[in-house]
C-alpha positions as CSV (number, residue, x, y, z in Angstrom):
1,X,60.7,-18.2,2.7
2,X,58.8,-19.8,-0.1
3,X,57.3,-22.5,2.2
4,X,56.1,-19.9,4.6
5,X,54.5,-17.9,1.7
6,X,52.8,-20.9,0.5
7,X,51.5,-21.9,4.0
8,X,50.1,-18.5,4.4
9,X,48.3,-18.6,1.0
10,X,46.8,-22.0,1.8
11,X,45.6,-20.8,5.1
12,X,43.9,-17.7,3.4
13,X,42.5,-20.0,0.6
14,X,41.0,-22.4,3.3
15,X,39.7,-19.4,5.3
16,X,38.0,-18.0,2.2
17,X,36.5,-21.3,1.3
18,X,35.2,-21.9,4.7
19,X,33.6,-18.4,4.8
20,X,32.1,-18.8,1.5
21,X,30.5,-22.3,2.4
22,X,29.1,-20.5,5.5
23,X,27.8,-17.8,3.4
24,X,26.0,-20.0,0.9
25,X,24.3,-21.9,3.8
26,X,23.1,-18.6,5.2
27,X,21.9,-17.5,1.9
28,X,20.1,-20.6,1.5
29,X,18.3,-20.3,4.7
30,X,17.6,-16.8,4.1
31,X,15.8,-17.7,0.8
32,X,13.6,-20.2,2.2
33,X,10.9,-17.6,3.1
34,X,8.8,-16.2,0.5
35,X,9.4,-12.7,-1.0
36,X,6.8,-10.0,-0.5
37,X,6.9,-7.3,-3.3
38,X,4.9,-4.2,-3.0
39,X,3.7,-2.4,-6.1
40,X,0.8,-1.3,-8.3
41,X,-1.7,-3.8,-9.3
42,X,-1.5,-4.7,-13.0
43,X,-3.4,-2.1,-15.3
44,X,-2.9,0.8,-12.9
45,X,-2.3,4.2,-14.5
46,X,0.5,6.0,-12.6
47,X,2.0,9.4,-13.1
48,X,5.1,10.7,-11.3
49,X,5.2,14.4,-10.8
50,X,8.5,16.0,-10.0
51,X,8.9,19.1,-7.9
52,X,12.7,19.2,-8.0
53,X,12.8,22.6,-9.8
54,X,10.3,24.1,-7.4
55,X,11.0,25.9,-4.0
56,X,7.9,24.9,-2.1
57,X,8.5,27.7,0.5
58,X,6.7,30.0,-2.2
59,X,3.1,29.8,-2.5
60,X,3.5,30.4,-6.4
61,X,5.5,27.3,-6.4
62,X,3.1,25.3,-4.3
63,X,0.4,26.6,-7.0
64,X,2.6,25.2,-9.8
65,X,2.8,21.8,-7.9
66,X,-0.9,21.6,-7.7
67,X,-1.4,22.4,-11.3
68,X,1.0,19.6,-12.2
69,X,-0.7,17.1,-9.9
70,X,-4.1,18.3,-11.3
71,X,-2.9,17.4,-14.9
72,X,-1.5,14.1,-13.6
73,X,-4.9,13.3,-12.0
74,X,-6.8,14.1,-15.3
75,X,-4.3,12.0,-17.2
76,X,-4.8,8.8,-14.8
77,X,-8.4,9.1,-14.7
78,X,-9.1,9.8,-18.3
79,X,-10.2,7.0,-20.6
80,X,-7.9,5.3,-23.1
81,X,-8.8,7.6,-25.8
82,X,-7.9,10.7,-23.6
83,X,-11.4,12.0,-23.1
84,X,-12.4,13.3,-19.5
85,X,-15.9,12.5,-19.0
86,X,-16.7,15.2,-16.5
87,X,-20.3,14.0,-15.7
88,X,-19.2,10.4,-15.5
89,X,-19.3,9.0,-11.8
90,X,-16.4,6.6,-12.3
91,X,-14.2,9.6,-13.3
92,X,-15.2,11.6,-10.3
93,X,-14.6,8.5,-7.9
94,X,-11.2,8.2,-9.6
95,X,-10.5,11.9,-9.5
96,X,-11.4,12.0,-5.7
97,X,-9.2,8.9,-4.9
98,X,-6.2,10.3,-6.8
99,X,-6.3,13.6,-5.1
100,X,-6.8,11.9,-1.6
101,X,-3.6,10.0,-2.4
102,X,-1.7,13.1,-3.6
103,X,-2.6,15.7,-1.0
104,X,-0.6,14.2,1.9
105,X,2.3,13.7,-0.5
106,X,2.0,17.4,-1.3
107,X,1.8,18.4,2.4
108,X,4.8,16.4,3.4
109,X,6.7,18.1,0.5
110,X,5.9,21.5,1.7
111,X,6.7,20.5,5.3
112,X,9.9,19.1,4.2
113,X,10.8,22.2,2.5
114,X,10.1,24.3,5.5
115,X,12.0,21.9,7.9
116,X,15.0,22.0,5.4
117,X,15.0,25.7,5.2
118,X,14.8,25.9,9.1
119,X,17.9,24.0,9.5
120,X,19.8,26.0,6.9
121,X,19.8,23.6,4.0
122,X,18.3,24.2,0.5
123,X,14.6,23.7,0.6
124,X,14.6,22.4,-2.9
125,X,14.4,18.7,-2.9
126,X,14.8,16.0,-5.7
127,X,11.2,14.8,-4.8
128,X,8.2,13.7,-6.6
129,X,4.4,13.0,-6.0
130,X,3.0,9.7,-7.4
131,X,-0.6,9.9,-8.6
132,X,-2.4,6.7,-9.4
133,X,-5.9,5.8,-10.4
134,X,-6.2,3.3,-7.4
C-alpha cells in the first residue's frame, strides 16, 4: 500500500514538473514579442464623469450628464491656475476636441440605457464618460 501511494505521488510530481517546464517554455516564447500599451500621452488632463446614479431614459438625467461633462471639459481645458480664457483660441480648440470625444460616449450611454430597458433590465449602468484635452 505504501509503495503504491509513493508511486502515484512520484508520477504526479513528475507530471507537474513536466507541465511546469512546458509552461515556462510557452511563457518565454510569448514574452519574446514587444508589449503594446495604449493610454494617455504624458501631460494629458483627464476627467472621468460617472453616470451610475442617473437613469438616462429621462431627459432631465441626460441634461445632468451633459452638465457634468461640460464641467469636466472646462476643467481639462483650463489653464493650470484654473482660469478659463474664453477668447483664447487654444481653449476653444481644446473645448471642441473634448466635446467631440465625449459626445459619442454620451450617445452610446443613452442608447445602452434604452437597450437595457427594452430587454427588461435596469437602465442604470455603472458607466463613465472620459473627457480629455487630447
